[in-house]
C-alpha positions as CSV (number, residue, x, y, z in Angstrom):
1,X,66.2,55.0,21.8
2,X,63.9,54.1,18.9
3,X,60.0,53.8,18.7
4,X,58.4,50.8,17.3
5,X,56.0,52.2,14.4
6,X,53.2,49.9,15.7
7,X,53.6,51.4,19.2
8,X,53.1,54.8,17.6
9,X,50.2,54.2,16.0
10,X,48.7,52.4,19.0
11,X,49.5,55.7,20.9
12,X,47.5,57.8,18.2
13,X,44.3,55.6,18.8
14,X,43.1,57.2,21.6
15,X,43.3,60.6,20.2
16,X,41.3,59.4,17.2
17,X,38.9,57.8,19.2
18,X,38.2,60.7,21.7
19,X,37.2,63.1,18.4
20,X,34.8,60.3,17.5
21,X,33.0,60.2,20.6
22,X,33.0,64.0,20.6
23,X,31.6,64.1,17.2
24,X,28.7,61.4,18.3
25,X,28.0,63.9,21.4
26,X,27.9,66.8,19.0
27,X,25.4,65.2,16.8
28,X,23.3,64.1,20.1
29,X,23.1,67.5,21.6
30,X,19.5,68.0,22.7
31,X,19.4,71.4,22.0
32,X,19.9,70.9,18.4
33,X,16.9,70.5,16.2
34,X,16.1,68.4,13.1
35,X,15.6,70.5,10.4
36,X,12.7,68.2,9.2
37,X,10.5,69.1,12.5
38,X,10.3,72.8,10.8
39,X,8.0,71.2,8.2
40,X,5.2,70.1,11.0
41,X,3.8,73.5,11.3
42,X,3.5,74.1,7.8
43,X,-0.2,72.7,7.1
44,X,-1.3,74.9,10.2
45,X,0.6,77.9,8.8
46,X,-1.0,77.3,5.6
47,X,-4.7,76.8,7.0
48,X,-3.9,80.3,8.9
49,X,-2.5,82.4,6.1
50,X,-5.5,81.0,3.6
51,X,-8.1,81.5,6.3
52,X,-7.2,84.5,8.3
53,X,-4.3,86.5,7.0
54,X,-5.5,86.7,3.2
55,X,-9.0,87.7,3.6
56,X,-7.5,90.3,6.3
57,X,-5.5,91.5,3.5
58,X,-8.2,91.5,1.2
59,X,-10.3,93.7,3.6
60,X,-7.7,96.2,4.0
61,X,-7.3,96.4,-0.2
62,X,-11.2,96.8,-0.5
63,X,-11.6,99.3,2.2
64,X,-9.7,102.0,-0.1
65,X,-12.0,101.2,-2.7
66,X,-15.7,101.8,-4.0
67,X,-16.4,98.0,-5.0
68,X,-19.9,97.3,-5.0
69,X,-19.3,93.4,-4.5
70,X,-20.2,92.3,-7.9
71,X,-18.7,94.5,-10.6
72,X,-15.5,93.7,-12.2
73,X,-14.2,97.3,-11.9
74,X,-13.9,99.8,-9.0
75,X,-11.9,102.8,-8.2
76,X,-9.5,103.6,-5.7
77,X,-10.8,106.1,-2.9
78,X,-7.8,106.3,-0.7
79,X,-9.0,106.9,3.0
80,X,-12.5,108.5,1.7
81,X,-14.6,105.5,3.1
82,X,-12.7,106.0,6.8
83,X,-13.1,109.8,6.6
84,X,-17.0,109.3,5.7
85,X,-17.5,106.9,8.6
86,X,-16.5,109.5,11.1
87,X,-17.6,112.5,9.5
88,X,-20.5,111.8,7.2
89,X,-22.5,108.7,8.1
90,X,-24.5,109.2,11.5
91,X,-25.6,105.7,11.3
92,X,-22.3,104.3,12.1
93,X,-21.3,107.0,14.8
94,X,-25.0,106.1,16.5
95,X,-23.7,102.3,16.0
96,X,-20.3,103.1,17.6
97,X,-21.9,105.2,20.4
98,X,-24.2,102.5,21.2
99,X,-21.6,99.6,20.9
100,X,-19.5,101.6,23.3
101,X,-22.1,102.0,26.1
102,X,-23.2,98.4,25.6
103,X,-19.7,97.1,26.3
104,X,-19.7,99.3,29.3
105,X,-22.7,98.2,30.8
106,X,-22.0,94.3,29.9
107,X,-18.4,94.3,31.0
108,X,-18.9,95.7,34.6
109,X,-22.2,94.2,35.3
110,X,-21.1,90.7,34.2
111,X,-17.6,90.8,35.7
112,X,-19.1,91.9,39.1
113,X,-22.3,89.5,38.7
114,X,-20.0,86.6,37.8
115,X,-17.4,87.1,40.6
116,X,-20.2,87.3,43.3
117,X,-21.8,84.1,42.1
118,X,-18.2,82.6,42.3
119,X,-17.3,83.8,46.0
120,X,-20.9,82.4,46.8
121,X,-20.6,79.1,45.3
122,X,-16.7,78.4,45.7
123,X,-17.3,75.3,48.1
124,X,-17.7,72.2,46.3
125,X,-21.0,71.0,48.1
126,X,-23.7,69.4,46.7
127,X,-25.9,72.7,46.8
128,X,-23.3,74.6,45.2
129,X,-22.7,72.4,42.5
130,X,-26.5,72.4,41.4
131,X,-26.7,76.2,41.6
132,X,-23.3,76.1,39.4
133,X,-25.1,74.1,37.0
134,X,-28.2,76.3,37.1
135,X,-26.4,79.0,36.3
136,X,-24.2,78.0,33.6
137,X,-27.4,76.3,31.9
138,X,-28.1,79.7,29.7
139,X,-24.6,79.2,28.2
140,X,-25.3,76.1,26.5
141,X,-28.2,77.7,24.5
142,X,-27.9,79.2,21.5
143,X,-27.9,83.2,20.9
144,X,-31.3,83.0,18.9
145,X,-33.1,80.7,21.4
146,X,-32.1,83.4,24.1
147,X,-33.2,86.1,21.8
148,X,-36.6,84.7,21.2
149,X,-36.9,83.9,25.2
150,X,-36.0,87.4,26.5
151,X,-38.3,88.9,23.5
152,X,-41.0,87.0,25.0
153,X,-40.5,88.2,28.5
154,X,-40.1,92.1,27.3
155,X,-43.3,91.9,25.1
156,X,-45.5,94.7,26.9
157,X,-48.7,93.1,26.0
158,X,-48.6,89.5,27.3
159,X,-44.6,89.2,28.1
160,X,-43.7,87.5,31.6
161,X,-42.1,90.7,33.1
162,X,-45.4,92.8,32.9
163,X,-47.6,89.8,34.0
164,X,-45.4,89.2,37.1
165,X,-45.4,92.9,38.0
166,X,-49.2,93.2,37.3
167,X,-49.6,90.1,40.0
168,X,-47.7,92.7,42.9
169,X,-49.8,95.8,41.5
170,X,-46.8,97.4,39.6
171,X,-47.4,98.6,36.2
172,X,-44.9,97.3,33.5
173,X,-43.1,99.2,30.7
174,X,-42.4,98.9,27.1
175,X,-39.0,97.4,27.6
176,X,-37.7,97.0,24.1
177,X,-40.1,99.8,22.8
178,X,-38.6,102.4,24.7
179,X,-35.8,103.6,22.6
180,X,-33.9,105.3,25.6
181,X,-34.1,101.9,27.7
182,X,-33.9,99.1,25.0
183,X,-30.0,98.9,25.0
184,X,-30.1,98.5,28.7
185,X,-32.6,95.7,28.5
186,X,-30.7,94.0,25.8
187,X,-27.4,94.4,28.2
188,X,-29.4,92.6,30.9
189,X,-30.1,89.5,28.4
190,X,-26.2,89.5,27.5
191,X,-25.4,89.4,31.5
192,X,-27.6,86.7,32.1
193,X,-26.6,84.7,29.0
194,X,-22.9,84.8,29.7
195,X,-22.4,85.2,33.4
196,X,-22.4,81.4,34.5
197,X,-19.8,80.9,32.0
198,X,-17.7,83.6,33.5
199,X,-18.5,82.2,37.2
200,X,-16.7,78.9,36.4
201,X,-13.5,80.9,35.2
202,X,-13.8,82.7,38.6
203,X,-14.2,79.9,40.5
204,X,-11.2,77.9,39.1
205,X,-9.3,81.1,40.0
206,X,-10.6,81.0,43.7
207,X,-10.0,77.5,44.3
208,X,-6.6,78.2,43.6
209,X,-5.9,80.4,46.4
210,X,-4.0,78.9,49.1
211,X,-6.1,78.4,52.4
212,X,-3.0,79.2,54.4
213,X,-3.2,82.8,53.3
214,X,-6.8,83.4,54.6
215,X,-5.9,81.5,57.8
216,X,-3.1,83.5,58.3
217,X,-5.1,86.9,57.7
218,X,-7.6,85.7,60.4
219,X,-4.8,85.1,62.8
220,X,-3.9,88.8,62.3
221,X,-7.4,90.0,62.8
222,X,-8.4,91.0,59.0
223,X,-12.1,91.3,58.4
224,X,-13.7,90.2,55.2
225,X,-13.1,93.1,53.2
226,X,-9.5,93.3,54.1
227,X,-9.2,89.6,53.1
228,X,-11.1,90.3,49.8
229,X,-8.7,93.5,48.7
230,X,-5.2,92.0,50.0
231,X,-5.8,88.1,49.1
232,X,-8.6,87.5,46.9
233,X,-8.6,90.3,44.3
234,X,-4.8,90.1,43.3
235,X,-5.0,86.3,43.2
236,X,-8.0,86.3,40.9
237,X,-6.3,89.4,38.8
238,X,-5.6,86.8,35.9
239,X,-9.0,85.3,35.9
240,X,-10.3,88.7,35.8
241,X,-8.3,89.6,32.7
242,X,-9.8,86.9,30.9
243,X,-13.2,87.6,32.0
244,X,-13.1,91.1,31.2
245,X,-11.4,90.6,27.5
246,X,-13.6,87.7,26.6
247,X,-16.9,89.7,27.9
248,X,-15.5,92.9,25.8
249,X,-15.5,90.8,22.5
250,X,-18.8,89.0,23.3
251,X,-20.1,92.5,23.7
252,X,-18.7,93.7,20.2
253,X,-19.9,90.6,18.6
254,X,-23.5,90.5,20.1
255,X,-24.8,90.4,16.2
256,X,-27.1,87.4,16.6
257,X,-28.6,88.6,20.0
258,X,-29.6,92.2,18.4
259,X,-30.7,90.7,15.2
260,X,-33.0,88.1,17.3
261,X,-34.4,90.5,19.7
262,X,-34.7,93.6,17.4
263,X,-35.0,92.2,13.7
264,X,-33.2,92.9,10.8
265,X,-32.3,95.8,10.3
266,X,-32.5,96.7,14.1
267,X,-34.0,100.0,15.0
268,X,-31.3,103.1,15.5
269,X,-31.5,102.6,19.3
270,X,-30.3,99.0,19.2
271,X,-27.9,99.4,16.2
272,X,-24.4,98.4,17.0
273,X,-21.1,98.1,14.8
274,X,-21.7,94.4,13.7
275,X,-25.4,94.9,12.6
276,X,-24.2,98.4,10.8
277,X,-21.6,96.5,9.0
278,X,-24.0,93.8,8.0
279,X,-26.4,96.1,6.9
280,X,-23.4,98.5,4.6
281,X,-22.7,94.8,3.2
282,X,-26.5,94.2,2.5
283,X,-26.6,97.7,0.7
284,X,-23.8,96.4,-1.8
285,X,-21.0,98.7,-0.4
286,X,-18.4,96.2,0.0
287,X,-15.5,98.8,0.0
288,X,-17.2,100.9,2.7
289,X,-18.2,98.0,4.8
290,X,-14.5,96.6,4.8
291,X,-13.2,100.4,6.2
292,X,-16.1,99.6,8.9
293,X,-14.7,96.1,9.4
294,X,-11.2,97.4,10.2
295,X,-12.5,100.1,12.6
296,X,-14.5,97.6,14.3
297,X,-11.4,95.5,14.8
298,X,-9.3,98.6,15.8
299,X,-12.0,99.6,18.5
300,X,-11.7,95.8,19.9
301,X,-8.0,96.0,20.2
302,X,-8.4,99.5,21.3
303,X,-10.8,98.7,24.1
304,X,-9.1,95.6,25.3
305,X,-5.6,97.5,25.8
306,X,-7.2,100.3,27.6
307,X,-8.8,97.9,30.0
308,X,-6.0,95.9,30.8
309,X,-4.0,99.2,31.5
310,X,-6.4,101.2,33.4
311,X,-7.2,97.8,35.6
312,X,-3.6,96.9,36.0
313,X,-4.5,93.4,34.8
314,X,-1.1,93.3,33.1
315,X,1.6,92.3,35.3
316,X,4.9,94.7,34.7
317,X,7.3,93.4,31.8
318,X,4.6,91.5,30.0
């Protein structure tokens, strides 16, 4: 039996058609990314590289030199700047101690105070919304404005704090003039400045907790503390993680607040790492200031990591 050539061609046609359809399917695969799309992030990568990566690399380069910031010539000194910061510079170690103490005070007080405010103002009533706006108001002020407001409040001669205390027959204090207490009073200012902002973060976390959980706990006879410990605290852990990390960075960077309250340069009792680095730059020791800046960044990263591990705010596997 013979087969006509035209019939064979017609039988092969479906195979070639199916191959063409398969090729189109491969071309239209949703998992395949057009190579041109990789060009879109390039402007953002260039900006980050120019304004962040390059200055950071330059800081590492300057940190191992004795460059004064003006001369074209400098010498490489290895790790001498880092050794000097920890062993020979009492001003730097004093600023480091002050800064760690300041961070501890502010993180504990601000986290606790903002959580208490959020618990009291979680409901969306008119009174709660008004009080939220009132507590959030300091956040919109500039750091310099806040510094001058509290500088007036703390003034021992005609300040608001001592005037109020005198009306009730209590002798006021020197506040910022007392070297032992000065850092604590600045910490009070920092807490007043940012607690409203952190309160908003906590309110968002609290309002996301399902009400059914509280209803079920009440039916089981759980008291308020048990409901807070078993429901509220675990559910606001992500918000707490944000609050603690943000407050830590704010406390390390309280440069403008310290300078506004204590002047430039601040006295030893109020000197923190950022103001110490600024003074070192002002003294034309750019190489040493770069080394202090690297230590500063390392301290922020270390303290933030320790906080997350100790408070167990990071879920396992992240």
